[in-house]
N, C-alpha and C positions, 0 to 999 in steps of 0.2 A: 555337716548338719547346719552350720551357720549359713552356708551358701543356699541350701535348700529352703530354709525359712525366709531368708532375705529375698529370694526370688518371688515370693508371694506378696511382699510389701506393696509393690506398685499396684497390684490388683485391688487391695483394700483402699488405697489412695484413689485409684481410678473410680471405683464404685462410689466413693464419697463425693466425687466431683460430678456425678451424673445428676444434674439438677435442672434440666431444661423443661421439657414439655410435660403436661399432665399424665399421670399414670393410667394405663388401661387395665381392665380386669384381666387377670392372668389365669390361664389353665395350666396347672402343674402337670408335667409329664407323668404318666401312670407308673413307670418303673424308674425310680431315681438312681438305682444302683446297677442298672443294666450296663453302663459304661461310664467312662470319665466324662464324655460329652453330655450324657443324660444327667449326670450329677450337676454339671455346670448349668444346664438348662433349667433344672429344678431350682437351683440357687437363684438364678435370674428371675424366673417366674414368681417364686415366693417373695423375693425382694420387691418386685413391682406390685404384687398383690397386697402386700402389707405397707405399701408406700415408703419403703426404705429408700428406694430411689426410683425415679420415673424414667420412662422411655425417652430417648432423645434422637436427634438427627433425622426426625421424620420417619422412623422405622415403625413397622408393625411389631407386635409382640414376638411373633415367630422370628422375624429378622433380628430383633434385639437378643433373643436367646442364642441365635447363631453367632451374633457378634460376641456374646459372652464366651462362647466356645473358642472363637478366634482369639480373643484376648488371652484365654488360658494357654492356647498354643504359642502365642507371642511370648508369653512369660516362660515358656519352656525352651525358647531359642534365645539364650541369654544375651548373645552379642546384639541381636536385633532389638530387643527391648532396651538394652543399655544405650545403643545408638539413638533410638527414638526418644528416650528420656533425656539424653544429652542435647539433642537438637531442640527438643521442646523447652528445656531450661534456657538454652541460648536464645531462642525466639522470645520467650517471656521476658528475658533481660533486655535484649537489644531492640525488639520489635513489639512493644506493648500495644494493647488494644485501644490506643488513643491517638488522636490527631496531635499535631505540633502544639496546638493551643490548649491541649489537655482535655478536650471533649472526647466522648467515647467514639470508637470506630472499631468495633469487634470484627466487622466483615473484613477489614484490611488485614488484620492478624490471621483470621481464619484462612484467607486466600494464600497468605504466605506459608502457613503451616501445611495446607494442602499441596502447594507447589513443591516446597522443600522436601517433604516426606516422600512425595512422588519421585522426585529426582534421586533421592536416596535409594529408593527401590530400583529405579531404572539403571543405576550405576553400581549396583551390588554392595552398597553400604549396609543394606538390610536385605533379608531374604523372606520370601513368602513360604511359610511352612504349610504343611497339609491343612487345608481348611482355613487358610488365611489369604485374603485377597489384598491387592494394593489399597482398595477402599478401606478395608479393616485397619491397615497400617495408618492411613490418613486419619480415620476417626480416633484411633488410639492416640495419635500424636496431638490431635486437637483437644481431646479430653485432658491429657496430661498438661498441655500448655495452659488450658483454662484454669486448672488447679494451681499451677505455678504462678499465675498472674498475681495471686494474693500471697505475696512473699515478704511483706513488711520491710522491703528494701534490702533484704539479705542477698538477693541475686545480684544487686548492684555492688555489694561488697565482694561476692565471690566471682563476679564478672564472667559467667559462662558464655556470654555473648561476644567475647573478644574476637573469636574467629569470624563471626558475621561482620563485626565492625572492621576487621582487617580487609575482608572482601569488599566491603563498602568503600574503603579508602581508595581502592583502585577505580571504582565507579566515580567517586568525587573528583579524583585527580584527572580523570579522562573526560570530564564534563566541561563544555565551553558554551556559554550562553544558553544553558538548558539542554544542550544536545550531547548525548553520550557517544563517544567514539568506542564502539564495542570491540572493534578489532584491537585497539590499544588495551582495553580492559582484559580481553582474553589473552593477549600476549603477556601482559604483566602477571596475570594469575598463573599461567603456565610456567613462567620463569620462577615465580615464587614457590610453586609446588616443587619444581626441580631443585631449587636451592635448599628447601627444607628437607627433601629426601636425601640430597647429597650430604647435608650436615648431620643427618641422623635424627633430626627433630620430628620427622614423620616416618613411620614405618608402615608400609603398605601390607595389610593383612592378607592372608591366603584367600583366594577367590576374588580378589579385587586387583585392578591394575592401576598404574599411575595415570593412564588415560582416563579411567573411570573417575578418579579423584579430580582431575582437571575439569572434566565435563561437568561433574557435580558442582564444583566451585563456579564455573561459568554460568550454569543454569541458576544457581543460588543468587548470583549477582543480579540477574534479571528479575528474580522474585523480590529481592531487596529494593531494586529500583521501582518496581510496581507498587510496593508497600509505601515507599517514600512519596511517590506521586499521589497515592490515595490519601495519605495523612499530612501532606504538605510539609514534610520534613526535608531538610537539606542534607542531613546525614543521620546515621544511627546513633 
């Protein structure tokens, strides 16, 4: 029972974070009890209609309702939403929406979220359930990250971004005069994953391979580098 109730907590947190574009007038589906999807669509439509939360990501109302159904499906695939929440908290901690000088740079963080969640999907860290696209996973990750940006420095205390900082350490140590030796980075990350697996510090879940994890780490390193270039940071 606790697990079932807990699985819906991110949904309420997600909806509370949807604060971007102005709300459009919503048409509530005619039969809200026809299916679980219809129930979710009604919830989304009524929430927009009453200005509880507005549409975002440049969606139409119909697209936003479909996204609400996708979020419901994500929350029913527990390992997927757990991985995405974990990645989002790591990004909010290690890759904030600011430049090195403290000025805002939301675009840099959003690009990082898009890239890292995409690589997670491509390397089997998360799965696309029925009615869930890679774009839905990216939007979900972006919304959760945006919510976690306002954390009163508690993420710095919990340090969920340590894995991203570890990956970045390989980028930093393989950079000379501003040029990254990506062959060296990839070799170092591959060896690190192998060492962690051998030591039992990483356990590869069913449906994923060590090669997937290495590929994810290598791709994430490039997303981190792009973020640092955009924000003028030397390291995370």
